N, C-alpha and C positions, 0 to 999 in steps of 0.2 A: 466903759463901765457905767457911766451915767446914762448912756443910751439904753443899755439893758435894763437898768433900774426904771427908767422912764417907761419903757415898753411894759415891764412887769406891772407898774402902777396903773397904767392905762388899761391893761387887760383885767386887772383885779377889779377896778371900779366898774368897768363895762360888764363884767360877769356878774357883779352884785347888783346891777341896776334892775329896777323893776320896769315893766312895760308901761305901767301907769301908776299914778298915786293911789287909785282905788284898789289896786292889787295889794298894796301895803296896808291900807286902812282896813280893807275887808278881812284880811287874815288876822290882824290885831284885834279888831272889834268883835269878831265872832266868838272870842273867848270871854267877852263881857256882855253877853246878850241878856237884856232884861225886857220885861213886858212893856214898861213905859217908854224905853228908849228905842226899841227895835220891833217888837211883835205887834204892838197896838197899831202902828201905822200900816203894817202889812194886812192885818185883819180889817182895819177901817177901809183900806183901799180896795180890798178884794172880796170881802165877805159881808160887810154890814149893809150893802145895797139890798140884799135879800134877808140876811139874818139880823133883823132889827125889831124893836118893840113898838114901832109906829102903828098907825091905824090899819095899814094894809101890808103886813109883812108877808113875804113870799115863802120864807122858810119857817119850819115849825118851832124854832127857838132862836133867841137873839144871841149875838156874839158882840156885845157892846161893852162889857166890863171885864176886868181882870178875872174875876171868879168864873164868869160864864165861859171865857176862852180857856182858862186853866182846866176847868172841869170837863169841857168837851175834848180837850187835848189829852187829859189824863185818863178820863173814864169813858170817853166817847170815841168816835171814829174820825175826829178831825185830822190827826196825823196820817192815818191810812188814806183818807179821801183826797188829801192834797197831794199825795205821792203816787196816786194811780197814773197809769200811762195816759197820755193825751188821747182822747177819743173814747175812753172807757165811759159808759153811761153814768157811773156813780162818781165821777171825778168832781171835785170842787176846786175852784168855782166852776159853775156850769159853762161859763164862757170860754173855758180852756185852762190848761195847766199853767200855773204861775211859773215864772222863771225859777230855775233850780236854786239860785242864790237866795231867793226869798224862802223857799221851802227849807233850805238848809238852816236858815236863821231860826225858824220855828222848831225844827228838829233839835238843834243845839239848845235852845231855850228849855225844851222839855227834858233833855238829857242832863242839863245843869241844875234841874230842880225847880223850874218855874219861877225864877226870880222876878219879883214885882218891880222894884225900882233899881 
């Protein structure tokens, strides 16, 4: 009887195990997406190299503040452009499609109401 119980417990815990800790934290964190904690880093690392307010910006508008990013996501084409298929001439960033996990964070942020902090 104890042998069967032991087998059951082992199977139970193995079946519930995650492949990695990031699998658990990613699924939990995606429900609490904010600009400050999640989106700003994605935009800073993938967009502001061109979308900045410096002396020689490459893009026609900056994406450096919460309001700039929110407005381009809400009223502009930011969501559409980051979700285009790799190789599409209109994709952003121009260097190639971001990893889907990063795109998903921005999409969830928009869907949850553009939470700032």
